[in-house]
Backbone bond lengths (Angstrom), bond angles and torsions (degrees), N, CA, C in turn:
res aa  C-N    CA-C-N  psi(-1)  N-CA   C-N-CA  omega(-1)  CA-C   N-CA-C  phi
1 X - - - 1.465 - - 1.575 111.70 -
2 X 1.359 114.50 -34.71 1.466 116.95 179.09 1.506 111.10 -63.57
3 X 1.381 116.81 -41.92 1.436 120.46 179.07 1.527 110.85 -63.30
4 X 1.328 115.91 -41.42 1.483 120.42 179.67 1.552 108.83 -61.66
5 X 1.307 115.98 -41.95 1.512 116.72 -179.05 1.495 110.68 -66.51
6 X 1.384 117.98 -39.90 1.448 120.05 177.69 1.517 111.35 -59.02
7 X 1.360 116.08 -42.08 1.447 120.77 177.66 1.528 110.58 -61.74
8 X 1.310 115.70 -40.06 1.498 121.85 179.19 1.531 107.99 -56.58
9 X 1.352 116.62 -49.65 1.442 121.91 -176.85 1.533 109.48 -62.00
10 X 1.327 117.38 -44.40 1.480 119.68 -178.43 1.517 111.51 -60.78
11 X 1.368 114.21 -41.14 1.474 117.06 -179.26 1.518 111.54 -68.21
12 X 1.302 118.78 -38.24 1.474 121.99 176.43 1.494 110.97 -58.55
13 X 1.350 117.00 -43.36 1.462 121.22 -177.22 1.508 112.30 -67.51
14 X 1.351 117.08 -29.88 1.470 120.36 -177.71 1.521 111.42 -74.45
15 X 1.318 117.35 -39.93 1.462 120.90 -172.72 1.521 111.28 -152.74
16 X 1.309 121.44 119.99 1.454 122.52 -175.16 1.534 111.96 -106.29
17 X 1.269 119.49 14.24 1.449 120.99 -177.55 1.521 109.86 -71.56
18 X 1.358 114.81 155.67 1.463 120.28 -174.66 1.525 115.54 -58.55
19 X 1.356 115.29 -40.50 1.482 116.64 -179.56 1.544 111.81 -67.20
20 X 1.335 117.11 -25.61 1.447 120.78 173.84 1.503 110.86 -71.02
21 X 1.316 116.68 -36.05 1.454 119.93 177.64 1.514 109.92 -62.77
22 X 1.342 116.49 -40.01 1.466 119.00 178.18 1.540 111.24 -61.13
23 X 1.291 116.35 -43.22 1.480 122.01 -179.72 1.532 109.83 -61.94
24 X 1.292 117.11 -42.93 1.465 123.06 -178.66 1.545 109.99 -64.17
25 X 1.346 115.31 -45.57 1.462 118.25 -178.76 1.538 110.29 -62.35
26 X 1.338 117.61 -44.28 1.457 119.22 179.07 1.509 113.18 -62.89
27 X 1.358 115.42 -34.48 1.441 119.06 -176.96 1.521 112.17 -77.27
28 X 1.313 117.95 -37.39 1.444 120.08 -173.14 1.519 116.06 -106.84
29 X 1.313 116.99 -14.38 1.467 120.43 -176.08 1.501 113.67 -57.72
30 X 1.348 116.61 -48.02 1.478 121.20 -178.49 1.520 109.76 -66.73
31 X 1.342 117.29 -40.72 1.481 117.81 178.74 1.491 111.45 -59.57
32 X 1.354 116.18 -37.40 1.469 119.63 177.83 1.494 110.77 -65.69
33 X 1.333 117.75 -41.47 1.444 122.16 -179.83 1.510 111.38 -60.39
34 X 1.320 116.40 -44.72 1.464 124.16 -178.80 1.541 108.99 -62.59
35 X 1.335 114.75 -43.85 1.463 119.15 178.29 1.496 113.55 -61.92
36 X 1.336 116.32 -41.61 1.462 119.82 179.50 1.533 110.01 -63.81
37 X 1.316 117.87 -44.45 1.435 121.41 178.46 1.546 110.93 -58.50
38 X 1.328 116.41 -43.19 1.452 119.12 -178.35 1.528 111.60 -65.38
39 X 1.359 114.92 -44.67 1.459 119.17 179.97 1.534 110.26 -65.02
40 X 1.307 116.62 -42.81 1.457 120.62 178.76 1.498 111.37 -59.90
41 X 1.329 115.36 -42.39 1.491 118.96 -178.82 1.528 113.00 -63.52
42 X 1.327 115.77 -45.06 1.493 120.04 -178.00 1.538 109.82 -66.17
43 X 1.340 115.84 -47.68 1.474 118.57 -176.17 1.505 109.89 -68.32
44 X 1.317 118.89 -37.26 1.467 121.30 -178.83 1.538 108.61 -69.30
45 X 1.312 117.77 -37.28 1.447 120.82 178.14 1.505 112.55 -57.41
46 X 1.306 112.89 -43.32 1.506 119.18 179.12 1.506 110.70 -71.46
47 X 1.322 117.00 -48.34 1.472 121.59 -174.24 1.524 112.63 -62.98
48 X 1.318 116.89 -52.33 1.438 119.19 -175.90 1.517 113.42 -70.07
49 X 1.298 118.05 -30.38 1.474 120.58 177.71 1.559 107.46 -68.41
50 X 1.332 117.86 -45.85 1.488 119.56 178.99 1.509 111.45 -67.11
51 X 1.293 117.60 -31.23 1.469 120.91 -178.87 1.502 110.59 -67.33
52 X 1.300 118.13 -45.74 1.456 120.19 -173.35 1.545 113.79 -100.19
53 X 1.316 118.37 -22.57 1.442 119.99 -179.39 1.529 111.37 49.53
54 X 1.262 115.66 48.75 1.459 120.48 -177.23 1.555 109.36 -117.54
55 X 1.361 113.25 130.49 1.477 117.18 -174.35 1.567 112.66 -62.18
56 X 1.285 115.01 -39.09 1.469 118.05 -179.02 1.528 109.47 -66.68
57 X 1.330 117.40 -39.02 1.437 121.44 178.62 1.528 110.69 -66.03
58 X 1.312 115.91 -35.52 1.485 120.43 177.78 1.528 109.94 -64.33
59 X 1.305 115.38 -40.80 1.486 118.32 178.11 1.546 109.97 -64.46
60 X 1.326 116.56 -39.12 1.447 119.98 177.87 1.510 111.17 -64.65
61 X 1.335 115.69 -39.25 1.471 120.78 177.09 1.532 110.49 -60.89
62 X 1.308 117.11 -42.55 1.438 120.11 179.57 1.517 112.67 -67.83
63 X 1.357 115.80 -34.14 1.464 120.02 176.71 1.561 108.21 -66.37
64 X 1.286 117.47 -40.93 1.449 120.22 179.22 1.523 111.55 -59.61
65 X 1.327 115.76 -47.31 1.460 120.17 179.04 1.537 110.85 -63.72
66 X 1.322 116.94 -34.41 1.479 121.17 176.69 1.512 109.42 -64.78
67 X 1.304 116.65 -43.13 1.488 119.85 -178.37 1.514 109.63 -63.86
68 X 1.319 116.10 -40.07 1.490 119.29 177.35 1.529 111.16 -61.62
69 X 1.341 115.31 -44.29 1.458 120.00 -179.42 1.524 111.84 -62.51
70 X 1.331 116.11 -40.45 1.502 120.13 179.15 1.563 109.14 -63.22
71 X 1.315 115.35 -43.72 1.473 117.16 179.07 1.511 112.86 -64.27
72 X 1.331 115.36 -42.16 1.455 119.46 179.40 1.526 112.35 -63.93
73 X 1.318 117.58 -29.74 1.473 122.12 179.40 1.526 110.67 -81.49
74 X 1.353 117.10 -8.36 1.442 119.47 -179.68 1.522 115.27 98.29
75 X 1.340 117.80 -2.17 1.427 120.98 178.67 1.527 108.80 -87.56
76 X 1.337 114.85 71.01 1.447 122.36 -171.58 1.539 111.31 -61.01
77 X 1.315 116.85 -46.92 1.455 121.58 -174.76 1.555 110.44 -60.35
78 X 1.336 115.81 -45.07 1.477 118.53 -179.85 1.520 110.52 -66.86
79 X 1.330 117.27 -39.77 1.426 121.84 178.64 1.532 112.89 -61.56
80 X 1.348 115.39 -43.33 1.437 118.17 177.57 1.538 112.41 -65.98
81 X 1.361 115.25 -31.70 1.464 118.06 176.76 1.522 112.62 -64.50
82 X 1.309 115.42 -39.52 1.511 120.52 178.43 1.547 107.74 -67.58
83 X 1.308 117.02 -41.98 1.471 118.33 178.19 1.535 110.92 -60.08
84 X 1.347 116.21 -40.21 1.471 119.17 179.09 1.526 111.79 -63.52
85 X 1.350 115.98 -36.02 1.462 117.98 178.56 1.524 112.57 -68.35
86 X 1.359 114.57 -33.20 1.477 119.27 177.30 1.542 108.93 -70.00
87 X 1.293 116.21 -41.07 1.506 120.94 178.48 1.474 110.64 -55.79
88 X 1.345 115.83 -35.20 1.485 119.87 -178.60 1.502 114.08 -80.28
89 X 1.372 117.07 -10.11 1.457 121.40 -179.83 1.496 109.73 -71.41
90 X 1.329 116.84 168.58 1.461 123.92 -176.67 1.518 113.16 -83.87
91 X 1.306 118.30 -14.90 1.441 121.99 178.64 1.535 109.27 -70.58
92 X 1.300 118.06 110.99 1.481 120.35 -176.68 1.475 110.69 -70.88
93 X 1.363 118.31 -28.46 1.425 120.23 179.27 1.498 112.73 -69.07
94 X 1.347 115.74 -49.09 1.455 119.56 -179.70 1.487 112.38 -72.28
95 X 1.319 116.22 -31.25 1.453 119.11 175.58 1.526 111.57 -60.30
96 X 1.332 114.76 -45.77 1.441 119.14 178.48 1.501 112.82 -66.77
97 X 1.351 116.29 -39.89 1.447 121.28 179.50 1.507 110.59 -64.92
98 X 1.339 117.37 -38.57 1.467 120.52 176.68 1.517 111.60 -66.04
99 X 1.327 117.10 -37.86 1.448 120.19 177.48 1.522 111.99 -62.15
100 X 1.350 115.97 -39.51 1.440 120.80 178.99 1.522 110.74 -68.30
101 X 1.319 116.90 -44.15 1.473 121.76 -179.35 1.507 109.49 -64.52
102 X 1.349 117.47 -44.12 1.462 120.77 178.29 1.487 111.40 -61.30
103 X 1.337 117.13 -40.85 1.466 120.15 179.55 1.513 110.63 -62.42
104 X 1.308 117.27 -36.99 1.460 120.30 -179.88 1.530 110.75 -63.25
105 X 1.357 116.73 -40.72 1.468 122.85 178.13 1.522 109.07 -63.99
106 X 1.313 117.15 -48.34 1.453 122.63 -177.81 1.533 111.53 -62.69
107 X 1.326 114.11 -41.80 1.482 118.81 -179.37 1.527 110.99 -60.50
108 X 1.324 115.73 -42.92 1.475 119.39 -177.87 1.519 112.32 -70.10
109 X 1.368 117.46 -16.76 1.455 120.11 176.54 1.560 109.12 -77.55
110 X 1.313 117.48 -23.87 1.475 123.01 177.22 1.508 113.95 78.66
111 X 1.349 113.59 -175.71 1.461 118.84 174.73 1.543 114.44 59.57
112 X 1.329 114.87 -136.61 1.464 120.28 -178.58 1.519 110.94 -64.37
113 X 1.340 115.61 -33.87 1.490 117.49 178.77 1.540 111.21 -62.92
114 X 1.338 117.11 -36.98 1.433 121.11 178.99 1.530 110.32 -62.86
115 X 1.329 116.50 -38.18 1.488 120.50 178.95 1.513 109.16 -67.56
116 X 1.365 117.06 -39.86 1.457 119.13 176.02 1.500 112.51 -61.62
117 X 1.312 116.82 -37.68 1.487 122.43 177.45 1.501 109.67 -61.02
118 X 1.316 116.74 -45.48 1.466 120.14 -177.83 1.537 109.64 -65.48
119 X 1.303 117.30 -38.87 1.477 121.03 -179.40 1.544 109.77 -65.63
120 X 1.355 114.26 -41.21 1.485 120.64 -178.68 1.519 110.40 -63.55
121 X 1.338 116.04 -44.49 1.453 119.17 179.38 1.528 112.33 -66.53
122 X 1.323 116.23 -37.70 1.475 120.47 178.79 1.512 111.12 -62.74
123 X 1.339 116.33 -40.31 1.467 120.41 178.33 1.500 110.78 -64.76
124 X 1.313 116.24 -39.03 1.465 121.66 -179.97 1.521 111.10 -62.67
125 X 1.346 116.15 -44.10 1.467 120.54 -178.76 1.534 110.21 -64.70
126 X 1.350 118.18 -26.68 1.440 121.37 179.55 1.504 115.70 -92.76
127 X 1.353 115.21 -0.60 1.471 119.58 -176.73 1.554 108.38 -85.63
128 X 1.271 115.96 109.27 1.490 121.22 -177.90 1.507 111.15 -68.51
129 X 1.327 118.99 -20.61 1.453 122.31 -179.33 1.564 111.63 -83.54
130 X 1.326 115.95 -13.75 1.487 118.24 -177.21 1.523 109.53 -77.09
131 X 1.314 115.79 156.26 1.467 122.21 176.17 1.531 109.51 -57.64
132 X 1.306 120.91 125.87 1.452 122.97 179.70 1.506 115.14 -54.05
133 X 1.337 116.03 -34.74 1.449 121.21 179.04 1.547 110.69 -64.63
134 X 1.328 114.68 -40.58 1.443 120.36 -178.89 1.526 110.08 -73.03
135 X 1.325 116.88 -34.22 1.457 121.09 176.57 1.528 110.79 -62.80
136 X 1.319 113.85 -42.27 1.487 118.57 178.30 1.513 110.17 -63.14
137 X 1.319 116.83 -44.37 1.472 120.00 179.38 1.506 111.13 -62.58
138 X 1.337 117.70 -37.40 1.464 119.91 176.02 1.524 110.77 -62.48
139 X 1.324 117.70 -36.23 1.440 121.15 178.89 1.546 110.54 -64.28
140 X 1.320 115.34 -41.00 1.447 121.00 178.07 1.502 110.21 -64.70
141 X 1.341 118.06 -40.87 1.434 122.03 -179.89 1.524 111.34 -64.22
142 X 1.337 116.43 -39.96 1.470 120.74 178.21 1.539 110.72 -60.71
143 X 1.354 114.49 -46.56 1.464 117.16 179.56 1.533 111.90 -64.93
144 X 1.306 118.14 -41.83 1.484 121.12 177.30 1.539 110.84 -58.18
145 X 1.341 115.25 -46.22 1.459 119.03 -179.98 1.495 111.74 -62.93
146 X 1.335 118.56 -39.73 1.455 121.73 179.17 1.538 109.38 -61.34
147 X 1.305 116.68 -42.91 1.467 119.36 -179.06 1.498 111.89 -65.32
148 X 1.333 117.67 -39.02 1.446 120.34 178.15 1.508 114.90 -63.20
149 X 1.317 115.65 -26.25 1.452 120.99 -177.39 1.562 112.27 -88.30
150 X 1.338 117.33 -6.75 1.418 119.18 -175.39 1.542 113.74 -73.63
151 X 1.321 113.55 146.44 1.500 119.39 166.34 1.541 105.53 -95.26
152 X 1.302 116.04 95.13 1.461 122.14 -169.59 1.527 111.22 -60.53
153 X 1.334 118.48 -30.43 1.481 120.14 -173.25 1.520 112.71 -85.70
154 X 1.297 117.62 -2.34 1.497 119.35 178.96 1.537 109.62 -137.98
155 X 1.328 117.74 61.02 1.444 122.57 178.80 1.482 109.80 -79.43
156 X 1.351 116.37 133.93 1.468 120.61 172.18 1.525 109.82 -101.54
157 X 1.321 115.39 175.40 1.474 119.61 -177.44 1.539 112.41 -61.92
158 X 1.319 114.57 -37.72 1.479 117.72 -178.46 1.537 110.43 -65.08
159 X 1.328 116.28 -40.59 1.449 119.53 179.19 1.512 112.01 -66.21
160 X 1.350 116.71 -37.89 1.440 121.60 178.97 1.510 111.54 -64.09
161 X 1.369 115.79 -39.69 1.436 120.14 176.69 1.517 112.19 -64.62
162 X 1.329 115.45 -38.48 1.455 120.40 176.98 1.545 111.02 -61.76
163 X 1.320 114.31 -43.33 1.466 119.33 179.38 1.532 110.98 -63.27
164 X 1.316 115.93 -38.82 1.487 119.85 177.87 1.525 110.03 -65.46
165 X 1.330 117.56 -36.98 1.485 120.85 175.89 1.513 110.11 -63.59
166 X 1.335 115.71 -40.22 1.461 120.15 176.91 1.553 109.62 -60.89
167 X 1.287 117.70 -40.06 1.445 122.44 -179.42 1.551 109.38 -61.64
168 X 1.305 116.24 -41.25 1.444 120.51 178.70 1.526 111.76 -63.37
169 X 1.364 115.93 -40.87 1.457 118.72 178.42 1.510 110.56 -68.74
170 X 1.323 117.76 -40.34 1.465 121.44 179.05 1.479 112.29 -63.10
171 X 1.325 118.69 -26.76 1.435 123.24 178.62 1.523 110.15 -61.50
172 X 1.361 116.17 -39.05 1.452 121.10 178.24 1.529 112.62 -76.07
173 X 1.349 116.49 -19.20 1.475 120.46 -178.44 1.521 113.16 -96.49
174 X 1.342 116.93 -3.35 1.464 119.58 -176.83 1.516 112.98 -114.50
175 X 1.341 115.23 25.17 1.464 118.26 176.01 1.526 110.89 -73.08
176 X 1.309 118.37 166.42 1.456 122.83 -177.68 1.525 111.52 -59.52
177 X 1.342 118.37 -31.54 1.436 121.61 -176.30 1.549 112.69 -85.98
178 X 1.285 117.88 -11.79 1.473 118.89 -176.81 1.518 111.66 -74.79
179 X 1.355 116.87 131.70 1.490 119.43 177.91 1.513 112.36 -69.33
180 X 1.303 115.83 -13.64 1.487 120.33 -177.91 1.521 111.52 -106.41
181 X 1.320 116.19 19.96 1.492 120.02 -172.35 1.517 113.15 -56.09
182 X 1.301 118.69 -48.01 1.478 120.89 -177.20 1.530 111.53 -65.89
183 X 1.315 117.71 -39.49 1.460 122.16 178.24 1.536 108.45 -63.28
184 X 1.361 116.32 -45.46 1.454 119.36 -178.70 1.540 112.81 -65.80
185 X 1.356 116.15 -37.77 1.430 119.70 175.97 1.510 112.80 -64.34
186 X 1.324 116.00 -40.68 1.442 121.51 178.71 1.533 111.31 -59.21
187 X 1.331 116.16 -44.30 1.449 119.98 177.69 1.511 112.83 -66.12
188 X 1.330 117.43 -34.71 1.465 121.03 173.38 1.495 110.20 -60.16
189 X 1.315 116.79 -45.61 1.472 120.06 178.98 1.504 112.78 -60.43
190 X 1.335 115.69 -42.26 1.471 120.54 177.84 1.521 111.69 -60.88
191 X 1.325 116.24 -43.76 1.496 119.40 -178.36 1.506 109.13 -68.29
192 X 1.309 120.34 -37.58 1.459 120.72 176.54 1.551 110.74 -64.19
193 X 1.303 115.95 -36.44 1.487 118.10 174.09 1.540 110.74 -62.39
194 X 1.313 116.37 -46.02 1.449 118.93 -178.89 1.519 112.04 -60.70
195 X 1.350 115.03 -36.25 1.481 121.04 -178.94 1.534 110.83 -85.03
196 X 1.355 116.99 5.59 1.466 123.51 -179.77 1.529 112.72 61.54
197 X 1.318 117.28 25.29 1.451 120.23 176.26 1.540 107.36 -98.64
198 X 1.338 112.35 77.71 1.482 119.49 -171.80 1.556 112.95 -69.80
199 X 1.337 114.66 -26.84 1.496 116.77 -179.86 1.493 110.07 -66.46
200 X 1.351 117.52 -43.99 1.460 120.46 179.74 1.535 110.59 -71.28
201 X 1.320 116.49 -34.40 1.492 119.28 178.27 1.528 108.20 -63.41
202 X 1.311 116.79 -42.43 1.491 121.23 178.93 1.526 109.86 -59.94
203 X 1.339 116.36 -47.26 1.462 120.81 179.03 1.533 112.27 -57.47
204 X 1.319 116.47 -41.45 1.474 122.34 -178.80 1.524 109.81 -62.34
205 X 1.338 115.77 -48.36 1.464 119.73 -176.19 1.533 112.88 -72.18
206 X 1.320 115.74 -30.47 1.453 119.17 173.70 1.527 110.61 -65.45
207 X 1.341 114.36 -39.26 1.484 120.31 176.69 1.521 111.71 -62.67
208 X 1.327 116.59 -40.52 1.460 119.85 176.29 1.527 109.89 -63.62
209 X 1.333 116.63 -47.17 1.468 119.13 -177.72 1.507 112.23 -62.07
210 X 1.329 117.24 -29.15 1.474 120.22 -178.09 1.503 113.45 -89.51
211 X 1.362 117.51 2.87 1.449 121.19 179.41 1.555 109.68 -71.32
212 X 1.293 116.23 125.90 1.474 120.33 179.88 1.533 109.87 -63.10
213 X 1.290 115.68 132.25 1.466 122.75 -179.58 1.493 115.12 73.32
214 X 1.344 117.18 19.38 1.464 120.80 179.40 1.532 109.45 -63.04
215 X 1.359 117.94 128.78 1.497 119.71 -179.26 1.544 111.33 -56.29
216 X 1.283 115.25 147.59 1.484 119.06 -171.63 1.508 113.64 -59.42
217 X 1.378 116.97 -41.66 1.452 119.39 179.79 1.512 113.45 -64.29
218 X 1.343 116.15 -39.01 1.464 121.16 178.25 1.500 109.95 -68.06
219 X 1.328 114.81 -39.32 1.481 120.30 178.76 1.530 111.20 -61.34
220 X 1.307 116.41 -44.86 1.477 120.65 179.61 1.532 110.81 -63.19
221 X 1.313 116.60 -43.00 1.483 121.15 178.95 1.512 109.11 -63.21
222 X 1.338 119.59 -43.28 1.457 122.62 -176.81 1.544 108.78 -65.37
223 X 1.335 119.03 -40.38 1.447 121.10 179.71 1.515 110.40 -63.17
224 X 1.347 116.77 -43.58 1.471 120.20 179.56 1.490 112.24 -63.62
225 X 1.359 115.43 -45.19 1.459 120.19 -178.78 1.520 112.36 -64.96
226 X 1.323 117.60 -38.39 1.452 120.84 179.53 1.530 108.26 -65.35
227 X 1.330 118.44 -39.87 1.469 121.84 179.21 1.527 109.57 -66.02
228 X 1.331 116.62 -40.30 1.463 120.37 178.64 1.500 110.51 -62.97
229 X 1.340 118.41 -41.05 1.466 123.04 177.36 1.523 110.16 -60.46
230 X 1.327 118.01 -46.08 1.432 121.44 -178.14 1.519 111.42 -63.84
231 X 1.343 115.64 -40.72 1.465 118.77 178.92 1.535 112.39 -65.15
232 X 1.342 114.19 -36.96 1.488 118.25 176.97 1.524 110.03 -65.69
233 X 1.325 116.20 -38.08 1.486 120.36 177.35 1.538 111.08 -62.93
234 X 1.338 116.92 -41.34 1.432 120.71 -179.84 1.506 111.38 -67.66
235 X 1.379 117.34 -35.63 1.456 120.91 178.74 1.510 109.27 -65.24
236 X 1.342 118.76 -40.81 1.447 121.28 -179.82 1.516 114.01 -64.33
237 X 1.344 113.80 -38.13 1.468 119.12 -173.40 1.564 113.24 -87.03
238 X 1.369 115.90 -8.45 1.449 118.51 179.03 1.546 110.90 -70.21
239 X 1.301 119.05 137.43 1.481 121.49 178.75 1.501 111.35 -67.13
240 X 1.301 118.06 145.81 1.477 122.34 178.18 1.507 110.32 -69.64
241 X 1.330 113.00 147.63 1.450 119.90 174.48 1.509 112.24 82.76
């Protein structure tokens, strides 16, 4: 992921035009999603096991890590099978986490599998029995997936309205108390870029950069994206000729 991010920075410095931004997002968006899922899985495995100190939950945690390992090795079918067994377990936290991780795998397969992933995440967000934190993360995953599937250069009015609806949802997910605040803010910035609202995009990324304790990688990305937004604003306001 570090190498990918370095490549992202190099590409931004070479060319800041909007069509290049679209190429970068398509190239690195899914890699970022996979990285988030992996980090979330590992940290959640540790956190929830220590929180509950329950043997059964520990076994579920180990199964989740096993599923991740299988997927990373390319044994997708076996990994999805383990995720399905976790989904059937009684732990609502790990069941939701497995649904999110499984959806990420299906989405990256594309086609009909991507549609199944979207349906699975939608069901999770509507499941009142699921952990609210996981439901919120599923909402973020849905929005990220929608963005990755966009043809940015040919947006119609319906797509723009959908993006605006996503912005409204992200507003509720980017509060100070939300554990997904930085992720939600980043998606807001991306959507403002797509809608060519560079002023608001700049404000979002400046807000991320000013967040106390912001991870170094996210901070660097926010600084780059805010500069890119400002340069796009300057390009628009420059007189022709």
